[in-house]
DSSP file (Angstrom, degrees, kcal/mol; ACC not computed):
  #  RESIDUE AA STRUCTURE BP1 BP2  ACC     N-H-->O    O-->H-N    N-H-->O    O-->H-N    TCO  KAPPA ALPHA  PHI   PSI    X-CA   Y-CA   Z-CA
    1    1 A M              0   0    0      0, 0.0     2,-0.1     0, 0.0    48,-0.1   0.000 360.0 360.0 360.0 176.3    7.9   11.0    4.5
    2    2 A I        -     0   0    0     39,-0.1     2,-0.1     1,-0.1    46,-0.0  -0.471 360.0-111.9 -72.9 149.0    4.3   11.6    5.6
    3    3 A N    >>  -     0   0    0     -2,-0.1     4,-1.1     1,-0.1     3,-0.5  -0.449  16.4-120.3 -85.2 154.1    3.9   13.9    8.6
    4    4 A V  H 3> S+     0   0    0      1,-0.2     4,-2.2     2,-0.2     5,-0.2   0.731 111.3  61.0 -67.4 -29.5    2.7   12.6   12.0
    5    5 A H  H 3> S+     0   0    0      1,-0.2     4,-2.7     2,-0.2    -1,-0.2   0.904 104.7  49.3 -62.9 -44.3   -0.3   15.0   11.9
    6    6 A S  H <> S+     0   0    0     -3,-0.5     4,-1.9     2,-0.2    -2,-0.2   0.854 110.9  48.2 -64.4 -36.8   -1.5   13.2    8.8
    7    7 A I  H  X S+     0   0    0     -4,-1.1     4,-2.6     2,-0.2     5,-0.2   0.927 113.3  48.1 -70.7 -45.9   -1.1    9.8   10.3
    8    8 A D  H  X S+     0   0    0     -4,-2.2     4,-2.0     1,-0.2    -2,-0.2   0.921 112.1  49.5 -56.1 -47.3   -3.0   10.9   13.6
    9    9 A E  H  X S+     0   0    0     -4,-2.7     4,-2.1     1,-0.2    -1,-0.2   0.874 111.2  48.9 -66.8 -36.1   -5.8   12.5   11.5
   10   10 A L  H  X S+     0   0    0     -4,-1.9     4,-2.6     2,-0.2    -1,-0.2   0.851 111.5  50.5 -71.3 -36.2   -6.2    9.2    9.3
   11   11 A A  H  X S+     0   0    0     -4,-2.6     4,-2.4     2,-0.2    -1,-0.2   0.880 109.7  51.2 -64.7 -34.1   -6.3    7.0   12.6
   12   12 A Q  H  X S+     0   0    0     -4,-2.0     4,-2.1    -5,-0.2    -2,-0.2   0.967 109.7  48.4 -64.7 -52.6   -8.9    9.3   13.9
   13   13 A R  H  X S+     0   0    0     -4,-2.1     4,-0.7     1,-0.2    -2,-0.2   0.894 111.8  49.6 -56.9 -43.1  -11.0    9.0   10.8
   14   14 A L  H >< S+     0   0    0     -4,-2.6     3,-1.0     1,-0.2    -1,-0.2   0.909 110.1  50.7 -65.8 -38.0  -10.7    5.2   10.9
   15   15 A A  H >< S+     0   0    0     -4,-2.4     3,-2.2     1,-0.3    -1,-0.2   0.869 101.9  62.0 -61.6 -37.3  -11.7    5.1   14.5
   16   16 A A  H 3< S+     0   0    0     -4,-2.1    -1,-0.3     1,-0.3    -2,-0.2   0.700  94.3  63.6 -65.1 -21.2  -14.7    7.2   13.7
   17   17 A L  T << S+     0   0    0     -3,-1.0    -1,-0.3    -4,-0.7    -2,-0.2   0.494  77.4 109.4 -75.2  -2.9  -15.9    4.5   11.5
   18   18 A V  S <  S-     0   0    0     -3,-2.2     8,-0.1    -4,-0.1    -3,-0.0  -0.578  84.8 -98.6 -78.1 133.7  -16.2    2.1   14.5
   19   19 A P    >   -     0   0    0      0, 0.0     3,-1.7     0, 0.0    -1,-0.1  -0.060  29.6-112.4 -50.3 153.0  -19.8    1.5   15.2
   20   20 A P  G >  S+     0   0    0      0, 0.0     3,-1.6     0, 0.0     4,-0.2   0.765 113.4  63.1 -62.3 -27.6  -21.4    3.6   18.0
   21   21 A D  G 3  S+     0   0    0      1,-0.3     3,-0.3     2,-0.1    -3,-0.0   0.711 105.5  49.7 -72.2 -17.6  -21.8    0.5   20.4
   22   22 A L  G X> S+     0   0    0     -3,-1.7     3,-1.5     1,-0.2     4,-0.6   0.149  72.5 119.7-100.8  19.2  -18.0    0.2   20.4
   23   23 A A  G X4  +     0   0    0     -3,-1.6     3,-0.9     1,-0.3     4,-0.5   0.809  67.4  63.6 -60.7 -24.6  -17.3    3.9   21.2
   24   24 A Q  G 34 S+     0   0    0     -3,-0.3     4,-0.3     1,-0.2    -1,-0.3   0.857 104.4  46.4 -64.7 -30.3  -15.5    3.0   24.4
   25   25 A A  G <> S+     0   0    0     -3,-1.5     4,-3.2     1,-0.2     5,-0.3   0.482  86.7  96.6 -82.1  -5.3  -12.9    1.1   22.4
   26   26 A R  H <X S+     0   0    0     -3,-0.9     4,-2.4    -4,-0.6     5,-0.2   0.935  82.4  48.8 -54.9 -58.7  -12.5    4.0   19.9
   27   27 A D  H  > S+     0   0    0     -4,-0.5     4,-1.5    -3,-0.3    -1,-0.2   0.876 113.4  47.5 -54.5 -42.8   -9.5    5.6   21.6
   28   28 A D  H  > S+     0   0    0     -4,-0.3     4,-1.8     2,-0.2    -1,-0.2   0.900 112.7  48.0 -66.4 -41.4   -7.7    2.2   21.8
   29   29 A M  H  X S+     0   0    0     -4,-3.2     4,-2.1     1,-0.2    -2,-0.2   0.796 107.4  56.5 -76.5 -20.3   -8.5    1.4   18.2
   30   30 A A  H  X S+     0   0    0     -4,-2.4     4,-2.1    -5,-0.3    -1,-0.2   0.823 109.6  45.6 -70.5 -30.3   -7.3    4.8   17.1
   31   31 A A  H  X S+     0   0    0     -4,-1.5     4,-1.9    -5,-0.2    -2,-0.2   0.830 112.9  50.2 -78.2 -28.4   -3.9    4.1   18.7
   32   32 A T  H  X S+     0   0    0     -4,-1.8     4,-2.0     2,-0.2    -2,-0.2   0.891 110.5  49.3 -76.0 -34.3   -3.8    0.8   17.2
   33   33 A F  H  X S+     0   0    0     -4,-2.1     4,-3.2     2,-0.2     5,-0.3   0.977 112.5  50.1 -50.9 -62.6   -4.6    2.3   13.7
   34   34 A R  H  X S+     0   0    0     -4,-2.1     4,-2.6     1,-0.3     5,-0.2   0.884 110.9  47.0 -52.5 -41.8   -1.9    4.8   14.2
   35   35 A S  H  X S+     0   0    0     -4,-1.9     4,-2.3     2,-0.2    -1,-0.3   0.928 113.3  48.4 -65.7 -42.8    0.7    2.2   15.2
   36   36 A A  H  X S+     0   0    0     -4,-2.0     4,-2.6     2,-0.2    -2,-0.2   0.895 112.6  49.5 -63.7 -42.1   -0.2    0.0   12.3
   37   37 A L  H  X S+     0   0    0     -4,-3.2     4,-2.5     2,-0.2     5,-0.2   0.943 111.2  47.3 -63.8 -50.6   -0.1    3.0    9.9
   38   38 A Q  H  X S+     0   0    0     -4,-2.6     4,-2.0    -5,-0.3    -2,-0.2   0.932 113.5  48.4 -60.2 -42.7    3.3    4.2   11.1
   39   39 A S  H  X S+     0   0    0     -4,-2.3     4,-1.2    -5,-0.2    -2,-0.2   0.908 112.8  49.1 -66.3 -37.9    4.8    0.6   10.9
   40   40 A G  H  < S+     0   0    0     -4,-2.6     4,-0.3    -5,-0.2    -1,-0.2   0.927 111.7  47.4 -60.6 -44.4    3.4    0.1    7.4
   41   41 A L  H >< S+     0   0    0     -4,-2.5     3,-0.7     1,-0.2     5,-0.4   0.771 103.9  62.2 -74.6 -27.6    4.7    3.4    6.1
   42   42 A R  H >< S+     0   0    0     -4,-2.0     3,-0.7     1,-0.2    -1,-0.2   0.848 103.8  51.7 -67.8 -31.0    8.2    2.7    7.6
   43   43 A G  T 3< S+     0   0    0     -4,-1.2    -1,-0.2     1,-0.2    -2,-0.2   0.554  91.5  73.6 -85.2  -3.1    8.5   -0.2    5.5
   44   44 A L  T <  S-     0   0    0     -3,-0.7    -1,-0.2    -4,-0.3    -2,-0.1   0.576  88.2-137.4 -80.8  -9.9    7.7    1.4    2.2
   45   45 A D    <   +     0   0    0     -3,-0.7     2,-0.1    -4,-0.3    -3,-0.1   0.942  37.8 179.0  54.3  57.9   11.0    3.3    1.8
   46   46 A L        -     0   0    0     -5,-0.4     2,-0.3    -4,-0.0    -1,-0.1  -0.474  18.5-148.7 -91.5 160.9    9.3    6.4    0.6
   47   47 A V        -     0   0    0     -2,-0.1     2,-0.0   -46,-0.0    -1,-0.0  -0.914  23.6-104.2-124.6 158.4   10.9    9.6   -0.3
   48   48 A T     >  -     0   0    0     -2,-0.3     4,-1.8     1,-0.1     5,-0.1  -0.398  32.8-113.6 -77.8 163.6    9.6   13.3    0.0
   49   49 A R  H  > S+     0   0    0      1,-0.2     4,-2.6     2,-0.2     5,-0.1   0.785 117.9  56.2 -64.3 -28.9    8.4   15.0   -3.1
   50   50 A E  H  > S+     0   0    0      2,-0.2     4,-1.8     1,-0.2    -1,-0.2   0.902 107.7  46.7 -69.6 -41.8   11.4   17.4   -2.8
   51   51 A E  H  > S+     0   0    0      2,-0.2     4,-2.1     1,-0.2    -2,-0.2   0.907 112.7  52.1 -69.3 -36.0   14.0   14.6   -2.7
   52   52 A F  H  X S+     0   0    0     -4,-1.8     4,-2.3     1,-0.2    -2,-0.2   0.954 110.6  47.0 -63.4 -55.3   12.1   13.1   -5.7
   53   53 A D  H  X S+     0   0    0     -4,-2.6     4,-2.0     1,-0.2    -1,-0.2   0.790 110.0  52.9 -51.7 -37.5   12.3   16.4   -7.7
   54   54 A V  H  X S+     0   0    0     -4,-1.8     4,-1.9     2,-0.2    -1,-0.2   0.930 110.8  46.9 -67.5 -51.4   16.0   16.9   -6.9
   55   55 A Q  H  X S+     0   0    0     -4,-2.1     4,-2.4     1,-0.2    -2,-0.2   0.844 109.7  54.5 -68.1 -36.4   16.8   13.3   -8.2
   56   56 A R  H  X S+     0   0    0     -4,-2.3     4,-2.3     2,-0.2    -1,-0.2   0.947 108.4  48.3 -61.4 -48.3   14.7   14.1  -11.4
   57   57 A C  H  X S+     0   0    0     -4,-2.0     4,-2.7     1,-0.2     5,-0.2   0.898 111.1  49.9 -59.1 -41.8   16.8   17.2  -12.1
   58   58 A V  H  X S+     0   0    0     -4,-1.9     4,-2.9     2,-0.2     5,-0.2   0.960 111.9  50.5 -62.8 -51.3   20.0   15.2  -11.5
   59   59 A L  H  X S+     0   0    0     -4,-2.4     4,-2.9     2,-0.2    -2,-0.2   0.903 110.8  48.0 -54.0 -48.0   18.6   12.6  -14.0
   60   60 A L  H  X S+     0   0    0     -4,-2.3     4,-2.8     2,-0.2    -1,-0.2   0.948 112.6  47.9 -63.4 -51.1   17.7   15.2  -16.6
   61   61 A R  H  X S+     0   0    0     -4,-2.7     4,-2.6     1,-0.2     5,-0.2   0.951 111.7  50.0 -60.0 -46.8   21.1   16.8  -16.4
   62   62 A T  H  X S+     0   0    0     -4,-2.9     4,-3.0    -5,-0.2     5,-0.2   0.947 109.6  51.0 -52.0 -52.5   22.8   13.5  -16.7
   63   63 A R  H  X S+     0   0    0     -4,-2.9     4,-3.2    -5,-0.2     5,-0.3   0.959 111.6  48.5 -45.4 -56.4   20.7   12.6  -19.8
   64   64 A E  H  X S+     0   0    0     -4,-2.8     4,-2.1     1,-0.2    -1,-0.2   0.888 109.9  51.2 -57.2 -42.9   21.7   15.9  -21.4
   65   65 A K  H  X S+     0   0    0     -4,-2.6     4,-2.8     2,-0.2    -1,-0.2   0.938 109.9  51.2 -62.4 -49.9   25.4   15.4  -20.6
   66   66 A I  H  X S+     0   0    0     -4,-3.0     4,-3.2     1,-0.2    -2,-0.2   0.958 109.6  48.3 -58.3 -48.0   25.2   11.9  -22.2
   67   67 A E  H  X S+     0   0    0     -4,-3.2     4,-2.0    -5,-0.2    -1,-0.2   0.908 111.7  50.6 -56.5 -39.0   23.6   13.2  -25.3
   68   68 A E  H  X S+     0   0    0     -4,-2.1     4,-1.8    -5,-0.3    -1,-0.2   0.863 112.7  45.9 -69.4 -34.8   26.3   16.0  -25.5
   69   69 A L  H  X S+     0   0    0     -4,-2.8     4,-2.1     2,-0.2    -2,-0.2   0.886 110.5  54.3 -78.1 -34.5   29.1   13.4  -25.1
   70   70 A E  H  X S+     0   0    0     -4,-3.2     4,-2.7    -5,-0.2    -2,-0.2   0.903 107.3  49.9 -51.7 -46.7   27.4   11.1  -27.7
   71   71 A Q  H  X S+     0   0    0     -4,-2.0     4,-3.1     2,-0.2     5,-0.2   0.889 110.9  50.3 -60.2 -43.5   27.4   13.9  -30.2
   72   72 A K  H  X S+     0   0    0     -4,-1.8     4,-2.2     2,-0.2     5,-0.2   0.903 111.0  48.8 -67.3 -31.8   31.2   14.6  -29.5
   73   73 A I  H  X S+     0   0    0     -4,-2.1     4,-2.8     2,-0.2    -2,-0.2   0.954 109.4  52.1 -67.0 -45.4   32.0   11.0  -30.0
   74   74 A F  H  X S+     0   0    0     -4,-2.7     4,-3.0     1,-0.2     5,-0.2   0.941 112.3  46.1 -43.6 -57.0   30.0   11.0  -33.2
   75   75 A A  H  X S+     0   0    0     -4,-3.1     4,-2.0     1,-0.2    -1,-0.2   0.870 112.9  48.6 -62.7 -36.0   32.0   14.0  -34.4
   76   76 A L  H  X S+     0   0    0     -4,-2.2     4,-1.0     2,-0.2    -1,-0.2   0.889 113.5  47.5 -70.6 -41.2   35.3   12.6  -33.4
   77   77 A E  H >X>S+     0   0    0     -4,-2.8     5,-2.0    -5,-0.2     6,-0.9   0.954 112.9  48.7 -65.6 -47.8   34.5    9.2  -35.1
   78   78 A R  H ><5S+     0   0    0     -4,-3.0     3,-0.6     1,-0.2    -2,-0.2   0.860 110.2  52.4 -65.7 -34.8   33.3   11.0  -38.3
   79   79 A S  H 3<5S+     0   0    0     -4,-2.0    -1,-0.2    -5,-0.2    -2,-0.2   0.744 108.8  49.0 -70.2 -16.0   36.5   13.1  -38.3
   80   80 A L  H <<5S-     0   0    0     -4,-1.0    -1,-0.2    -3,-0.6    -2,-0.2   0.526 115.7-121.1 -90.9 -14.7   38.6   10.1  -38.1
   81   81 A G  T <<5S+     0   0    0     -4,-0.7    -3,-0.2    -3,-0.6    -2,-0.1   0.561  91.1  93.0  81.8  15.8   36.5    8.6  -41.0
   82   82 A G      < +     0   0    0     -5,-2.0    -4,-0.2     2,-0.1    -5,-0.1   0.377  62.1  92.7-112.1   3.7   35.3    5.5  -39.0
   83   83 A G  S    S-     0   0    0     -6,-0.9     2,-0.1     1,-0.1    -9,-0.1  -0.438  81.1 -87.9 -97.9 173.1   31.9    6.7  -37.6
   84   84 A P        -     0   0    0      0, 0.0    -1,-0.1     0, 0.0    -6,-0.1  -0.307  32.2-115.4 -67.8 154.5   28.5    6.4  -39.0
   85   85 A E  S    S+     0   0    0     -2,-0.1    -2,-0.1     2,-0.0    -7,-0.0   0.847  97.6  41.4 -59.2 -41.4   26.9    8.9  -41.4
   86   86 A L  S    S-     0   0    0      1,-0.0     3,-0.1     3,-0.0    -1,-0.0  -0.837  87.0-113.5-112.5 146.6   24.2   10.0  -39.1
   87   87 A P        -     0   0    0      0, 0.0   -16,-0.1     0, 0.0    -2,-0.0  -0.387  48.2 -90.5 -67.2 154.5   24.3   10.8  -35.4
   88   88 A P        -     0   0    0      0, 0.0     2,-0.3     0, 0.0   -14,-0.0  -0.440  39.8-138.8 -66.6 146.5   22.2    8.3  -33.0
   89   89 A K              0   0    0      1,-0.1    -3,-0.0    -3,-0.1     0, 0.0  -0.793 360.0 360.0-103.3 147.7   18.7    9.4  -32.5
   90   90 A H              0   0    0     -2,-0.3    -1,-0.1   -23,-0.0   -23,-0.0   0.212 360.0 360.0-127.0 360.0   17.0    9.1  -29.0
């Protein structure tokens, strides 16, 4: 998930956008922004890039294994005389 430093930095940047005549409320607004950002991000069910990449690799290996098994099934069906002439294309 997003790190706390990034949330704090974003909250500070948002607070910096507050007009100068409301500078006294800037710290309170930064805390409010930080809280709102953390709350919103918790509800998004995000994963890290590393977790995403691991799952992507698992999916690719699974896809390769399925294609390999499809080819074996095709060969078995063909050897038994009941399969199609050409293997399935993906």
